[in-house]
N, C-alpha and C positions, 0 to 999 in steps of 0.2 A: 944377395942376391933379393932387391927389394921391392922393384918396380916391378911394371907392367912388361917395360918391353927386354928386359933384362933376360925375364923369364921367358917371353916369347921368343926369343932368341937363343936363348938355352934348350927347348924345349923343339926348336928348329934342327940345333946342331945334334940332340941327340937324336933327332928321327933319321936325317944323312950319315951323321956317321955309325951311330950302333945298328941303326938295324939297314945300314946301307939303299935308304932311300933318297936317288938322287931328286934332284930339280925341285925342292922347297923352298922358298924363302918368305920369311916375315914380314910382314905389313902392320907397322903398329898405328897404322891410322882406324883400320876397321877390326884389330886384334884380332886378325888370320896369320896363318901361317898356309902362302899361297901355295898348292898343288896342281899338276896337271890335271883335268875331267878325268872322271866323273864326282872327282870328291871336295870337299869342301872344308878344313879343318880350322876350327872355332875354338882361340883360348880365353877361359876365365883365370882371373886370380884375387875372385871377389873371392870372402870368407863364407858370404852368402851362399849357401844351396840355391834356392830357387832359381839363380841366376844359371848357374848348368843346368840346370831341372828343364828350364824356357831353351838352351841351347839343344839340347836332347829332342825335345820336344819341336821344333820348329818343321815346321813340312817342307820341304825344301825339293828343288830339279833333282839332285843333287845326291852324293852319299856320303851323306853330314858325320862328321865326328866331333866329337864335344870332350875339349879337354881343362879338365881344373886341377893348377899348380898355385897351387896360394900360399901368405908366410906363413902358415901353420903346417907345412912339411916339407918333415928336414934336408930331403935331397929331392932331386927331381923324377929316381924311381917312385916315389909314392906317387908322381901325379895321377891322378883317373881319368879313364878314358873314355868314353862313354857314346853309345848309340844306339838308332834304334835297331828291333831284332831283323826286320824285311832290310837294311844298311849290311847287315852286320853276316846274314846269310850268304848273298853271293861273294864277299868276299873270305871267308869257312872253304864256301867250295871253289874260287877260285885258286883259296891255300891248297886244298887237297887231291884240284885235278894237278896241280904244278909238282908236287909230292910222289904223283904215281907216274907224272909224265918223267920224273929221273930217277925212275927205279931201272 
């Protein structure tokens, strides 16, 4: 698996299959995993760490998630996920609230 398209499809399948997140599709033109609002998921396959940092640092009006999956990683389980803390806190709070609701 070497090309960005293959890696994008693999990450999308991983999120839909292993994490159970439905409604995601790979957009190879934009290098994004299309997801329901308010999320934006970008993928970089570049070995240049700065490219991933640039994705994380982008100020967007969405909850922005950047995934780095490059050819130096042995498997998709080693991909890095990053986001700004102000985007992460609501996700963590929603998870916490969901867990409390299931008790």
